[in-house]
KOLDO-418053 format. One record per residue: x, y, z of N, C-alpha, C, O in turn. Coordinates in nm, 4 decimals. Layout:
residues N
<pt n_px="X" n_py="Y" n_pz="Z" ca_px="X" ca_py="Y" ca_pz="Z" c_px="X" c_py="Y" c_pz="Z" o_px="X" o_py="Y" o_pz="Z"/>
...
END
This chain:
residues 87
<pt n_px="-0.8412" n_py="0.7149" n_pz="3.0290" ca_px="-0.7612" ca_py="0.7574" ca_pz="2.9173" c_px="-0.6349" c_py="0.6760" c_pz="2.9165" o_px="-0.5707" o_py="0.6597" o_pz="3.0202"/>
<pt n_px="-0.5964" n_py="0.6221" n_pz="2.7959" ca_px="-0.4713" ca_py="0.5461" ca_pz="2.7871" c_px="-0.3491" c_py="0.6346" c_pz="2.8166" o_px="-0.3489" o_py="0.7554" o_pz="2.7932"/>
<pt n_px="-0.2499" n_py="0.5706" n_pz="2.8670" ca_px="-0.1246" ca_py="0.6445" ca_pz="2.8957" c_px="-0.0089" c_py="0.5897" c_pz="2.8153" o_px="-0.0147" o_py="0.4773" o_pz="2.7654"/>
<pt n_px="0.0942" n_py="0.6672" n_pz="2.8029" ca_px="0.2161" ca_py="0.6279" ca_pz="2.7310" c_px="0.3313" c_py="0.6510" c_pz="2.8282" o_px="0.3548" o_py="0.7631" o_pz="2.8732"/>
<pt n_px="0.4018" n_py="0.5443" n_pz="2.8596" ca_px="0.5157" ca_py="0.5578" ca_pz="2.9502" c_px="0.6446" c_py="0.5294" c_pz="2.8735" o_px="0.6708" o_py="0.4163" o_pz="2.8326"/>
<pt n_px="0.7241" n_py="0.6341" n_pz="2.8550" ca_px="0.8447" ca_py="0.6235" ca_pz="2.7789" c_px="0.9575" c_py="0.5789" c_pz="2.8700" o_px="0.9979" o_py="0.6518" o_pz="2.9605"/>
<pt n_px="1.0088" n_py="0.4576" n_pz="2.8454" ca_px="1.1143" ca_py="0.3998" ca_pz="2.9299" c_px="1.2514" c_py="0.4077" c_pz="2.8651" o_px="1.3516" o_py="0.3712" o_pz="2.9265"/>
<pt n_px="1.2565" n_py="0.4558" n_pz="2.7395" ca_px="1.3855" ca_py="0.4676" ca_pz="2.6730" c_px="1.4414" c_py="0.6050" c_pz="2.7051" o_px="1.3827" o_py="0.7065" o_pz="2.6675"/>
<pt n_px="1.5556" n_py="0.6089" n_pz="2.7751" ca_px="1.6124" ca_py="0.7392" ca_pz="2.8162" c_px="1.6434" c_py="0.8313" c_pz="2.6991" o_px="1.6243" o_py="0.9527" o_pz="2.7057"/>
<pt n_px="1.6921" n_py="0.7690" n_pz="2.5909" ca_px="1.7243" ca_py="0.8536" ca_pz="2.4713" c_px="1.6023" c_py="0.9189" c_pz="2.4138" o_px="1.6052" o_py="1.0370" o_pz="2.3791"/>
<pt n_px="1.4923" n_py="0.8423" n_pz="2.4028" ca_px="1.3693" ca_py="0.8950" ca_pz="2.3480" c_px="1.3151" c_py="1.0048" c_pz="2.4410" o_px="1.2711" o_py="1.1103" o_pz="2.3953"/>
<pt n_px="1.3191" n_py="0.9779" n_pz="2.5710" ca_px="1.2743" ca_py="1.0754" ca_pz="2.6686" c_px="1.3545" c_py="1.2083" c_pz="2.6554" o_px="1.2998" o_py="1.3186" o_pz="2.6595"/>
<pt n_px="1.4822" n_py="1.1903" n_pz="2.6398" ca_px="1.5689" ca_py="1.3117" ca_pz="2.6287" c_px="1.5395" c_py="1.3920" c_pz="2.4994" o_px="1.5350" o_py="1.5151" o_pz="2.5003"/>
<pt n_px="1.5196" n_py="1.3175" n_pz="2.3885" ca_px="1.4851" ca_py="1.3897" ca_pz="2.2662" c_px="1.3535" c_py="1.4626" c_pz="2.2788" o_px="1.3426" o_py="1.5776" o_pz="2.2363"/>
<pt n_px="1.2511" n_py="1.3974" n_pz="2.3374" ca_px="1.1254" ca_py="1.4658" ca_pz="2.3592" c_px="1.1415" c_py="1.5898" c_pz="2.4490" o_px="1.0851" o_py="1.6959" o_pz="2.4220"/>
<pt n_px="1.2188" n_py="1.5732" n_pz="2.5544" ca_px="1.2460" ca_py="1.6801" ca_pz="2.6466" c_px="1.3138" c_py="1.7941" c_pz="2.5842" o_px="1.2748" o_py="1.9092" o_pz="2.6039"/>
<pt n_px="1.4187" n_py="1.7646" n_pz="2.5062" ca_px="1.4950" ca_py="1.8694" ca_pz="2.4377" c_px="1.4083" c_py="1.9437" c_pz="2.3351" o_px="1.4170" o_py="2.0660" o_pz="2.3236"/>
<pt n_px="1.3274" n_py="1.8723" n_pz="2.2630" ca_px="1.2403" ca_py="1.9390" ca_pz="2.1633" c_px="1.1350" c_py="2.0242" c_pz="2.2350" o_px="1.1039" o_py="2.1342" o_pz="2.1893"/>
<pt n_px="1.0828" n_py="1.9779" n_pz="2.3406" ca_px="0.9834" ca_py="2.0530" ca_pz="2.4194" c_px="1.0481" c_py="2.1813" c_pz="2.4703" o_px="0.9868" o_py="2.2876" o_pz="2.4611"/>
<pt n_px="1.1667" n_py="2.1751" n_pz="2.5223" ca_px="1.2392" ca_py="2.2886" ca_pz="2.5726" c_px="1.2618" c_py="2.3903" c_pz="2.4554" o_px="1.2389" o_py="2.5103" o_pz="2.4707"/>
<pt n_px="1.3056" n_py="2.3397" n_pz="2.3432" ca_px="1.3385" ca_py="2.4262" ca_pz="2.2285" c_px="1.2143" c_py="2.4951" c_pz="2.1710" o_px="1.2230" o_py="2.6077" o_pz="2.1220"/>
<pt n_px="1.1013" n_py="2.4293" n_pz="2.1768" ca_px="0.9833" ca_py="2.4862" ca_pz="2.1180" c_px="0.8894" c_py="2.5543" c_pz="2.2160" o_px="0.8006" o_py="2.6300" o_pz="2.1768"/>
<pt n_px="0.9098" n_py="2.5267" n_pz="2.3416" ca_px="0.8244" ca_py="2.5821" ca_pz="2.4449" c_px="0.6948" c_py="2.5078" c_pz="2.4539" o_px="0.6037" o_py="2.5567" o_pz="2.5207"/>
<pt n_px="0.6793" n_py="2.3947" n_pz="2.3927" ca_px="0.5585" ca_py="2.3138" ca_pz="2.4025" c_px="0.5788" c_py="2.2037" c_pz="2.4989" o_px="0.6907" o_py="2.1780" o_pz="2.5432"/>
<pt n_px="0.4705" n_py="2.1370" n_pz="2.5328" ca_px="0.4768" ca_py="2.0273" ca_pz="2.6267" c_px="0.5390" c_py="1.9041" c_pz="2.5551" o_px="0.5428" o_py="1.8953" o_pz="2.4324"/>
<pt n_px="0.5872" n_py="1.8103" n_pz="2.6390" ca_px="0.6438" ca_py="1.6885" ca_pz="2.5783" c_px="0.5325" c_py="1.6113" c_pz="2.5043" o_px="0.5549" o_py="1.5522" o_pz="2.3987"/>
<pt n_px="0.4167" n_py="1.6142" n_pz="2.5615" ca_px="0.3038" ca_py="1.5451" ca_pz="2.4943" c_px="0.2787" c_py="1.6100" c_pz="2.3584" o_px="0.2577" o_py="1.5394" o_pz="2.2597"/>
<pt n_px="0.2804" n_py="1.7422" n_pz="2.3514" ca_px="0.2545" ca_py="1.8091" ca_pz="2.2266" c_px="0.3578" c_py="1.7800" c_pz="2.1205" o_px="0.3234" o_py="1.7574" o_pz="2.0044"/>
<pt n_px="0.4870" n_py="1.7803" n_pz="2.1599" ca_px="0.5927" ca_py="1.7594" ca_pz="2.0608" c_px="0.5875" c_py="1.6095" c_pz="2.0127" o_px="0.6147" o_py="1.5802" o_pz="1.8963"/>
<pt n_px="0.5530" n_py="1.5199" n_pz="2.1028" ca_px="0.5423" ca_py="1.3796" ca_pz="2.0634" c_px="0.4234" c_py="1.3612" c_pz="1.9700" o_px="0.4305" o_py="1.2873" o_pz="1.8718"/>
<pt n_px="0.3139" n_py="1.4298" n_pz="2.0022" ca_px="0.1963" ca_py="1.4213" ca_pz="1.9161" c_px="0.2255" c_py="1.4731" c_pz="1.7715" o_px="0.1904" o_py="1.4097" o_pz="1.6720"/>
<pt n_px="0.2892" n_py="1.5876" n_pz="1.7664" ca_px="0.3225" ca_py="1.6459" ca_pz="1.6332" c_px="0.4196" c_py="1.5535" c_pz="1.5603" o_px="0.4031" o_py="1.5297" o_pz="1.4406"/>
<pt n_px="0.5184" n_py="1.5021" n_pz="1.6285" ca_px="0.6149" ca_py="1.4113" ca_pz="1.5661" c_px="0.5478" c_py="1.2874" c_pz="1.5103" o_px="0.5765" o_py="1.2466" o_pz="1.3977"/>
<pt n_px="0.4582" n_py="1.2268" n_pz="1.5880" ca_px="0.3882" ca_py="1.1090" ca_pz="1.5469" c_px="0.2940" c_py="1.1403" c_pz="1.4268" o_px="0.2861" o_py="1.0617" o_pz="1.3324"/>
<pt n_px="0.2228" n_py="1.2558" n_pz="1.4318" ca_px="0.1373" ca_py="1.2942" ca_pz="1.3240" c_px="0.2151" c_py="1.3136" c_pz="1.1946" o_px="0.1720" o_py="1.2693" o_pz="1.0881"/>
<pt n_px="0.3295" n_py="1.3798" n_pz="1.2042" ca_px="0.4152" ca_py="1.4071" ca_pz="1.0847" c_px="0.4667" c_py="1.2723" c_pz="1.0267" o_px="0.4617" o_py="1.2504" o_pz="0.9057"/>
<pt n_px="0.5153" n_py="1.1847" n_pz="1.1138" ca_px="0.5636" ca_py="1.0542" ca_pz="1.0663" c_px="0.4515" c_py="0.9750" c_pz="1.0010" o_px="0.4720" o_py="0.9151" o_pz="0.8953"/>
<pt n_px="0.3313" n_py="0.9734" n_pz="1.0627" ca_px="0.2238" ca_py="0.8983" ca_pz="1.0039" c_px="0.1827" c_py="0.9544" c_pz="0.8739" o_px="0.1452" o_py="0.8787" o_pz="0.7843"/>
<pt n_px="0.1874" n_py="1.0857" n_pz="0.8574" ca_px="0.1578" ca_py="1.1502" ca_pz="0.7297" c_px="0.2536" c_py="1.1084" c_pz="0.6220" o_px="0.2137" o_py="1.0825" o_pz="0.5085"/>
<pt n_px="0.3797" n_py="1.1018" n_pz="0.6569" ca_px="0.4861" ca_py="1.0578" ca_pz="0.5593" c_px="0.4648" c_py="0.9115" c_pz="0.5200" o_px="0.4783" o_py="0.8754" o_pz="0.4031"/>
<pt n_px="0.4322" n_py="0.8297" n_pz="0.6161" ca_px="0.4074" ca_py="0.6843" ca_pz="0.5887" c_px="0.2892" c_py="0.6681" c_pz="0.4975" o_px="0.2949" o_py="0.5929" o_pz="0.4002"/>
<pt n_px="0.1798" n_py="0.7393" n_pz="0.5284" ca_px="0.0597" ca_py="0.7319" ca_pz="0.4474" c_px="0.0888" c_py="0.7836" c_pz="0.3044" o_px="0.0427" o_py="0.7241" o_pz="0.2070"/>
<pt n_px="0.1638" n_py="0.8924" n_pz="0.2921" ca_px="0.1968" ca_py="0.9455" ca_pz="0.1567" c_px="0.2785" c_py="0.8462" c_pz="0.0802" o_px="0.2552" o_py="0.8269" o_pz="-0.0392"/>
<pt n_px="0.3755" n_py="0.7809" n_pz="0.1455" ca_px="0.4587" ca_py="0.6799" ca_pz="0.0802" c_px="0.3748" c_py="0.5658" c_pz="0.0342" o_px="0.3928" o_py="0.5189" o_pz="-0.0782"/>
<pt n_px="0.2823" n_py="0.5177" n_pz="0.1163" ca_px="0.1932" ca_py="0.4063" ca_pz="0.0821" c_px="0.1076" c_py="0.4440" c_pz="-0.0333" o_px="0.0840" o_py="0.3608" o_pz="-0.1209"/>
<pt n_px="0.0591" n_py="0.5661" n_pz="-0.0386" ca_px="-0.0264" ca_py="0.6140" ca_pz="-0.1482" c_px="0.0550" c_py="0.6160" c_pz="-0.2776" o_px="0.0024" o_py="0.5765" o_pz="-0.3816"/>
<pt n_px="0.1759" n_py="0.6583" n_pz="-0.2760" ca_px="0.2614" ca_py="0.6626" ca_pz="-0.3930" c_px="0.2914" c_py="0.5204" c_pz="-0.4413" o_px="0.2870" o_py="0.4928" o_pz="-0.5612"/>
<pt n_px="0.3223" n_py="0.4294" n_pz="-0.3459" ca_px="0.3478" ca_py="0.2885" ca_pz="-0.3806" c_px="0.2243" c_py="0.2248" c_pz="-0.4418" o_px="0.2348" o_py="0.1499" o_pz="-0.5389"/>
<pt n_px="0.1063" n_py="0.2540" n_pz="-0.3855" ca_px="-0.0176" ca_py="0.1986" ca_pz="-0.4402" c_px="-0.0450" c_py="0.2504" c_pz="-0.5836" o_px="-0.0879" o_py="0.1751" o_pz="-0.6710"/>
<pt n_px="-0.0196" n_py="0.3770" n_pz="-0.6038" ca_px="-0.0352" ca_py="0.4342" ca_pz="-0.7367" c_px="0.0618" c_py="0.3728" c_pz="-0.8373" o_px="0.0261" o_py="0.3492" o_pz="-0.9527"/>
<pt n_px="0.1837" n_py="0.3473" n_pz="-0.7930" ca_px="0.2857" ca_py="0.2817" ca_pz="-0.8786" c_px="0.2434" c_py="0.1414" c_pz="-0.9175" o_px="0.2565" o_py="0.1025" o_pz="-1.0336"/>
<pt n_px="0.1913" n_py="0.0629" n_pz="-0.8188" ca_px="0.1501" ca_py="-0.0721" ca_pz="-0.8445" c_px="0.0310" c_py="-0.0685" c_pz="-0.9435" o_px="0.0248" o_py="-0.1500" o_pz="-1.0355"/>
<pt n_px="-0.0613" n_py="0.0241" n_pz="-0.9245" ca_px="-0.1746" ca_py="0.0387" ca_pz="-1.0094" c_px="-0.1304" c_py="0.0678" c_pz="-1.1526" o_px="-0.1851" o_py="0.0106" o_pz="-1.2469"/>
<pt n_px="-0.0340" n_py="0.1543" n_pz="-1.1694" ca_px="0.0171" ca_py="0.1907" ca_pz="-1.2993" c_px="0.0863" c_py="0.0701" c_pz="-1.3655" o_px="0.0747" o_py="0.0491" o_pz="-1.4862"/>
<pt n_px="0.1557" n_py="-0.0053" n_pz="-1.2871" ca_px="0.2196" ca_py="-0.1298" ca_pz="-1.3426" c_px="0.1149" c_py="-0.2293" c_pz="-1.3937" o_px="0.1305" o_py="-0.2902" o_pz="-1.4996"/>
<pt n_px="0.0065" n_py="-0.2437" n_pz="-1.3141" ca_px="-0.0996" ca_py="-0.3337" ca_pz="-1.3558" c_px="-0.1629" c_py="-0.2865" c_pz="-1.4840" o_px="-0.1879" o_py="-0.3652" o_pz="-1.5753"/>
<pt n_px="-0.1889" n_py="-0.1574" n_pz="-1.4907" ca_px="-0.2534" ca_py="-0.0990" ca_pz="-1.6114" c_px="-0.1615" c_py="-0.1188" c_pz="-1.7326" o_px="-0.2092" o_py="-0.1453" o_pz="-1.8429"/>
<pt n_px="-0.0290" n_py="-0.1060" n_pz="-1.7121" ca_px="0.0654" ca_py="-0.1243" ca_pz="-1.8244" c_px="0.0618" c_py="-0.2667" c_pz="-1.8723" o_px="0.0645" o_py="-0.2937" o_pz="-1.9923"/>
<pt n_px="0.0556" n_py="-0.3604" n_pz="-1.7744" ca_px="0.0477" ca_py="-0.5050" ca_pz="-1.8119" c_px="-0.0768" c_py="-0.5343" c_pz="-1.8900" o_px="-0.0742" o_py="-0.6049" o_pz="-1.9908"/>
<pt n_px="-0.1876" n_py="-0.4786" n_pz="-1.8418" ca_px="-0.3169" ca_py="-0.5027" ca_pz="-1.9118" c_px="-0.3102" c_py="-0.4454" c_pz="-2.0544" o_px="-0.3593" o_py="-0.5076" o_pz="-2.1486"/>
<pt n_px="-0.2499" n_py="-0.3279" n_pz="-2.0697" ca_px="-0.2422" ca_py="-0.2666" ca_pz="-2.2028" c_px="-0.1538" c_py="-0.3510" c_pz="-2.2973" o_px="-0.1804" o_py="-0.3599" o_pz="-2.4172"/>
<pt n_px="-0.0475" n_py="-0.4130" n_pz="-2.2403" ca_px="0.0398" ca_py="-0.4933" ca_pz="-2.3241" c_px="-0.0218" c_py="-0.6286" c_pz="-2.3581" o_px="0.0010" o_py="-0.6810" o_pz="-2.4671"/>
<pt n_px="-0.0977" n_py="-0.6844" n_pz="-2.2684" ca_px="-0.1512" ca_py="-0.8181" ca_pz="-2.2878" c_px="-0.2885" c_py="-0.8217" c_pz="-2.3531" o_px="-0.3268" o_py="-0.9251" o_pz="-2.4077"/>
<pt n_px="-0.3622" n_py="-0.7143" n_pz="-2.3493" ca_px="-0.4982" ca_py="-0.7131" ca_pz="-2.4055" c_px="-0.4992" c_py="-0.7503" c_pz="-2.5531" o_px="-0.5858" o_py="-0.8279" o_pz="-2.5934"/>
<pt n_px="-0.4064" n_py="-0.6985" n_pz="-2.6380" ca_px="-0.4054" ca_py="-0.7363" ca_pz="-2.7789" c_px="-0.3821" c_py="-0.8905" c_pz="-2.7937" o_px="-0.4389" o_py="-0.9541" o_pz="-2.8824"/>
<pt n_px="-0.3019" n_py="-0.9448" n_pz="-2.7092" ca_px="-0.2768" ca_py="-1.0926" ca_pz="-2.7187" c_px="-0.3976" c_py="-1.1763" c_pz="-2.6902" o_px="-0.4123" o_py="-1.2873" o_pz="-2.7413"/>
<pt n_px="-0.4877" n_py="-1.1198" n_pz="-2.6045" ca_px="-0.6061" ca_py="-1.1987" ca_pz="-2.5760" c_px="-0.7227" c_py="-1.1786" c_pz="-2.6708" o_px="-0.8226" o_py="-1.2503" o_pz="-2.6646"/>
<pt n_px="-0.7090" n_py="-1.0805" n_pz="-2.7583" ca_px="-0.8170" ca_py="-1.0475" ca_pz="-2.8551" c_px="-0.8414" c_py="-1.1609" c_pz="-2.9562" o_px="-0.9531" o_py="-1.1780" o_pz="-3.0050"/>
<pt n_px="-0.7381" n_py="-1.2365" n_pz="-2.9864" ca_px="-0.7508" ca_py="-1.3419" ca_pz="-3.0920" c_px="-0.7943" c_py="-1.4762" c_pz="-3.0343" o_px="-0.8098" o_py="-1.5724" o_pz="-3.1096"/>
<pt n_px="-0.8142" n_py="-1.4853" n_pz="-2.9049" ca_px="-0.8573" ca_py="-1.6124" ca_pz="-2.8491" c_px="-1.0024" c_py="-1.6422" c_pz="-2.8856" o_px="-1.0852" o_py="-1.5512" o_pz="-2.8899"/>
<pt n_px="-1.0334" n_py="-1.7674" n_pz="-2.9116" ca_px="-1.1722" ca_py="-1.8032" ca_pz="-2.9415" c_px="-1.2628" c_py="-1.7765" c_pz="-2.8198" o_px="-1.2169" o_py="-1.7697" o_pz="-2.7058"/>
<pt n_px="-1.3913" n_py="-1.7620" n_pz="-2.8482" ca_px="-1.4868" ca_py="-1.7304" ca_pz="-2.7388" c_px="-1.4854" c_py="-1.8402" c_pz="-2.6341" o_px="-1.4870" o_py="-1.8127" o_pz="-2.5141"/>
<pt n_px="-1.4824" n_py="-1.9680" n_pz="-2.6811" ca_px="-1.4744" ca_py="-2.0778" ca_pz="-2.5915" c_px="-1.3461" c_py="-2.1594" c_pz="-2.6250" o_px="-1.3438" o_py="-2.2359" o_pz="-2.7214"/>
<pt n_px="-1.2425" n_py="-2.1415" n_pz="-2.5450" ca_px="-1.1162" ca_py="-2.2055" ca_pz="-2.5799" c_px="-1.1217" c_py="-2.3596" c_pz="-2.5671" o_px="-1.0297" o_py="-2.4275" o_pz="-2.6127"/>
<pt n_px="-1.2243" n_py="-2.4133" n_pz="-2.5080" ca_px="-1.2345" ca_py="-2.5588" ca_pz="-2.4962" c_px="-1.3221" c_py="-2.6200" c_pz="-2.6081" o_px="-1.3381" o_py="-2.7420" o_pz="-2.6125"/>
<pt n_px="-1.3776" n_py="-2.5391" n_pz="-2.6966" ca_px="-1.4715" ca_py="-2.5864" ca_pz="-2.7990" c_px="-1.4093" c_py="-2.6970" c_pz="-2.8873" o_px="-1.4786" o_py="-2.7914" o_pz="-2.9253"/>
<pt n_px="-1.2855" n_py="-2.6861" n_pz="-2.9184" ca_px="-1.2171" ca_py="-2.7862" ca_pz="-3.0045" c_px="-1.1855" c_py="-2.9161" c_pz="-2.9335" o_px="-1.1461" o_py="-3.0121" o_pz="-2.9997"/>
<pt n_px="-1.2004" n_py="-2.9243" n_pz="-2.8045" ca_px="-1.1667" ca_py="-3.0431" ca_pz="-2.7291" c_px="-1.2776" c_py="-3.1445" c_pz="-2.7248" o_px="-1.2533" o_py="-3.2594" o_pz="-2.6879"/>
<pt n_px="-1.4012" n_py="-3.1061" n_pz="-2.7619" ca_px="-1.5128" ca_py="-3.1942" ca_pz="-2.7448" c_px="-1.5895" c_py="-3.2070" c_pz="-2.8768" o_px="-1.5985" o_py="-3.1115" o_pz="-2.9540"/>
<pt n_px="-1.6436" n_py="-3.3243" n_pz="-2.9011" ca_px="-1.7247" ca_py="-3.3485" ca_pz="-3.0199" c_px="-1.8590" c_py="-3.2784" c_pz="-3.0041" o_px="-1.9226" o_py="-3.2873" o_pz="-2.8991"/>
<pt n_px="-1.9028" n_py="-3.2069" n_pz="-3.1116" ca_px="-2.0240" ca_py="-3.1262" ca_pz="-3.1026" c_px="-2.1463" c_py="-3.2175" c_pz="-3.0819" o_px="-2.2382" o_py="-3.1789" o_pz="-3.0097"/>
<pt n_px="-2.1502" n_py="-3.3355" n_pz="-3.1418" ca_px="-2.2668" ca_py="-3.4204" ca_pz="-3.1348" c_px="-2.2727" c_py="-3.5000" c_pz="-2.9994" o_px="-2.3766" o_py="-3.5076" o_pz="-2.9339"/>
<pt n_px="-2.1598" n_py="-3.5559" n_pz="-2.9634" ca_px="-2.1676" ca_py="-3.6417" ca_pz="-2.8469" c_px="-2.1245" c_py="-3.5718" c_pz="-2.7159" o_px="-2.1598" o_py="-3.6165" o_pz="-2.6068"/>
<pt n_px="-2.0491" n_py="-3.4634" n_pz="-2.7281" ca_px="-1.9998" ca_py="-3.3952" ca_pz="-2.6117" c_px="-1.8826" c_py="-3.4639" c_pz="-2.5454" o_px="-1.8327" o_py="-3.4205" o_pz="-2.4415"/>
<pt n_px="-1.8390" n_py="-3.5743" n_pz="-2.6091" ca_px="-1.7245" ca_py="-3.6506" ca_pz="-2.5549" c_px="-1.5933" c_py="-3.5909" c_pz="-2.6047" o_px="-1.5927" o_py="-3.5224" o_pz="-2.7071"/>
<pt n_px="-1.4837" n_py="-3.6144" n_pz="-2.5363" ca_px="-1.3562" ca_py="-3.5663" ca_pz="-2.5797" c_px="-1.3211" c_py="-3.6193" c_pz="-2.7179" o_px="-1.3551" o_py="-3.7332" o_pz="-2.7498"/>
<pt n_px="-1.2563" n_py="-3.5426" n_pz="-2.7977" ca_px="-1.2132" ca_py="-3.5873" ca_pz="-2.9358" c_px="-1.0920" c_py="-3.6686" c_pz="-2.9263" o_px="-1.0406" o_py="-3.7149" o_pz="-3.0281"/>
END
């Protein structure tokens, strides 16, 4: 089983103080704190992803009408129909 060795005295004291205040083990309070922080990070990432997706959808909505008038083959006017050579 992997182990975690906390060498930062401040972090150790915080974990110890929280364990004393809650009556839980230091491992338990560290586990809960890490789970809560990871949950917040994941939630923030999800919100940011949704915001980026909404921005992309807004750009597509604004630019789609501009693309509707483009010819099917934008290079068709560049080449001679009979020879296939550039005009």
